C-alpha positions in Angstrom: 105.0 176.0 -93.8 107.7 174.1 -95.6 107.3 173.9 -99.3 106.5 170.8 -101.4 110.0 169.6 -101.3 110.2 169.9 -97.5 112.5 173.0 -97.6 112.3 175.6 -94.8 110.5 178.8 -95.9 110.6 180.8 -92.7 113.2 181.2 -90.0 113.2 183.1 -86.6 116.6 183.7 -84.9 116.6 184.7 -81.2 120.1 186.1 -81.0 120.2 187.6 -84.5 123.9 188.4 -84.4 125.0 184.8 -83.4 127.7 183.7 -85.9 126.5 180.1 -85.6 122.9 180.9 -86.2 123.7 183.2 -89.2 125.9 180.5 -90.7 123.0 178.2 -90.4 120.5 180.6 -92.0 122.9 181.3 -94.9 122.7 177.6 -95.7 119.0 177.6 -95.4 118.4 180.5 -97.8 121.1 179.6 -100.3 119.6 178.9 -103.7 116.0 179.2 -102.5 113.8 181.9 -101.0 113.0 182.1 -97.4 111.7 184.7 -94.9 114.1 185.5 -92.1 113.5 187.4 -88.9 116.5 188.3 -86.7 115.8 189.2 -83.1 118.4 191.1 -81.2 118.6 193.5 -78.3 119.8 196.1 -80.8 118.1 195.4 -84.1 120.4 197.8 -86.0 123.3 195.4 -85.2 121.7 193.0 -87.6 121.9 195.3 -90.6 125.0 193.8 -92.1 123.8 190.3 -91.6 120.4 191.1 -93.1 122.1 192.5 -96.2 124.3 189.4 -96.5 121.3 187.1 -96.2 119.3 189.0 -98.9 122.3 188.5 -101.2 122.5 184.9 -100.3 118.9 184.3 -101.4 116.5 185.3 -98.6 113.2 186.7 -100.0 112.7 188.9 -96.9 114.9 189.7 -93.9 113.6 191.7 -90.9 115.2 192.7 -87.7 113.2 193.1 -84.5 113.9 194.0 -80.9 114.3 191.2 -78.3 116.0 191.4 -74.9 116.7 188.1 -73.3 116.6 189.5 -69.8 113.4 191.6 -70.2 111.3 188.6 -69.0 108.0 190.6 -68.8 108.2 191.3 -72.5 108.7 187.7 -73.8 105.0 186.6 -74.1 104.2 189.7 -76.1 107.3 189.4 -78.1 106.4 185.9 -79.2 102.8 186.9 -79.9 103.7 189.9 -81.9 106.4 188.3 -84.1 104.1 185.3 -85.0 101.1 187.6 -85.6 103.2 189.9 -87.8 105.2 187.3 -89.8 103.1 184.1 -89.6 104.3 180.6 -88.8 108.0 179.7 -88.6 109.4 176.4 -90.0 112.7 176.9 -88.0 113.4 178.7 -84.8 117.0 179.1 -83.5 117.4 179.9 -79.9 121.0 181.2 -80.2 121.5 184.0 -77.7 123.8 183.8 -74.7 126.8 185.3 -73.0 130.1 183.7 -71.9 130.9 186.3 -69.2 134.0 186.6 -67.2 134.5 183.7 -64.9 137.1 185.4 -62.6 134.7 188.3 -62.1 131.6 186.2 -61.7 133.2 184.2 -58.9 133.4 187.4 -56.7 130.7 189.7 -58.2 127.1 188.4 -57.7 125.8 190.9 -60.3 128.2 189.5 -62.9 127.2 185.9 -62.1 123.5 186.8 -62.2 123.9 188.4 -65.6 125.3 185.2 -67.1 122.6 183.0 -65.5 119.7 185.3 -66.2 120.7 185.6 -69.9 121.6 181.9 -70.6 119.1 180.1 -68.3 116.3 182.3 -67.2 116.0 184.2 -70.5 115.9 180.9 -72.3 113.2 179.4 -70.1 111.2 182.6 -70.2 111.0 183.0 -73.9 110.8 179.3 -74.8 107.6 178.6 -72.8 105.5 180.9 -75.0 107.5 180.1 -78.0 106.7 176.4 -77.7 103.0 177.2 -77.1 102.8 179.1 -80.3 104.7 176.4 -82.3 102.5 173.7 -80.8 99.4 175.8 -82.0 100.8 175.9 -85.5 101.4 172.1 -85.3 104.8 172.0 -87.1 108.3 173.4 -87.2 111.8 172.7 -85.7 113.0 174.5 -82.5 116.8 174.4 -82.2 118.6 175.3 -78.9 122.3 176.1 -79.0 123.6 174.5 -75.9 127.2 173.7 -75.0 129.3 170.8 -73.9 130.2 173.1 -71.0 126.9 172.1 -69.4 127.6 168.3 -69.6 129.9 168.3 -66.6 130.6 171.8 -65.2 134.3 172.6 -65.0 136.1 174.7 -62.6 137.4 177.0 -65.3 134.0 178.3 -66.4 131.5 176.9 -63.9 129.1 180.0 -64.0 128.6 179.8 -67.7 128.6 175.9 -67.6 126.0 175.8 -64.9 123.7 178.2 -66.8 124.1 176.0 -70.0 123.5 172.8 -67.9 120.2 174.3 -66.6 119.0 175.4 -70.0 120.0 172.1 -71.6 118.1 170.1 -69.0 115.1 172.4 -69.6 115.2 171.7 -73.3 115.4 168.0 -72.7 112.2 168.2 -70.9 110.7 170.5 -73.5 111.5 167.9 -76.2 109.7 165.2 -74.3 106.7 167.4 -73.6 106.1 168.2 -77.2 107.0 164.8 -78.7 103.6 164.2 -80.3 102.8 167.8 -81.2 104.4 168.0 -84.6 107.2 170.2 -83.3 110.7 168.8 -83.4 113.0 170.1 -80.7 116.7 169.6 -81.2 119.6 170.4 -78.8 123.0 171.3 -80.2 126.1 170.8 -78.0 129.2 172.3 -79.6 132.6 172.2 -78.0 135.0 175.1 -78.4 133.8 177.2 -81.4 136.0 179.9 -83.0 133.7 183.0 -82.9 133.9 186.6 -81.7 132.8 185.4 -78.3 135.9 183.2 -78.0 138.4 185.5 -79.7 141.6 185.7 -77.8 140.9 182.5 -75.8 143.2 179.5 -76.1 141.4 177.0 -78.3 140.5 173.7 -76.8 141.2 170.3 -78.5 138.7 169.4 -81.2 137.7 173.0 -81.7 135.5 173.9 -84.7 134.2 176.9 -86.6 130.7 178.3 -86.9 130.3 176.8 -90.4 131.1 173.3 -88.9 128.3 173.8 -86.3 125.9 175.1 -89.0 126.5 172.0 -91.2 125.9 169.7 -88.2 122.7 171.6 -87.4 121.3 171.1 -90.9 122.3 167.4 -90.9 120.6 167.0 -87.5 117.4 168.6 -88.7 117.3 166.4 -91.8 117.8 163.3 -89.7 115.3 164.3 -87.0 118.0 164.2 -84.4 117.2 165.0 -80.7 120.8 166.0 -79.8 123.7 167.0 -82.1 127.3 167.1 -80.9 129.9 169.1 -82.6 132.3 167.6 -83.5 130.4 164.2 -83.4 133.3 162.6 -81.4 132.6 165.0 -78.5 129.8 162.7 -77.5 132.3 160.1 -76.5 134.7 162.5 -74.9 132.0 163.8 -72.6 130.6 160.3 -71.9 134.1 159.5 -70.5 134.4 162.8 -68.6 131.0 162.3 -67.0 132.3 159.1 -65.3 135.7 160.5 -64.2 135.9 160.4 -60.3 135.5 163.9 -58.8 138.9 163.8 -57.2 140.5 163.2 -60.5 138.2 165.5 -62.5 139.1 168.5 -60.3 142.8 168.0 -61.2 142.3 167.9 -64.9 143.5 171.1 -66.8 140.1 171.9 -68.2 
């Protein structure tokens, strides 16, 4: 439960090594105590981040196991993490893989790995997650989407299609819990400089993880339904959505 000043007291991160999520949590815990749970396929990979968050001001930081593609475990995972740590004021759904587009076009297993992680995994864990948050009657659920799902491009259509599906699911999820006391927010960054994009040519209007984190916290404070990063990306994508297909396919994107 948030404190008397409305500050977040507990955070759950699905994708505990996500640079964007960790940048967000650093801001949440700075100057005030908060309990943080980092969920990752390999919990030990969160050790450095956990130490950093404790130094930044977190009162408790725990790392737990979570596998986005182990669908059968998701209900139990949600039940156990809430039973063990109590309610969460903020939940960040921040896991995902970019994958290799060239390989995924020709290797069904590679394409399926991207889709199962980014779409199926998101749906599978978010259903019990929302049920539990509805039961507690409060909290903010943030999904890290991508502008890649707004209009799927030739250059990364496997990843883009997986994000498009998950984004659409979260739009419906937000509508379904509008009167439950739970705030659902979708975050749509453009190109973000992280380990996942290292070595790739940066797209125009690229940002850093800290920029996305700042936008997330502003969005939460305002009660926003959708946050674009940078904000101007909303207008860029609005234009791209209406470009005729024959022209869109020729664009170098």
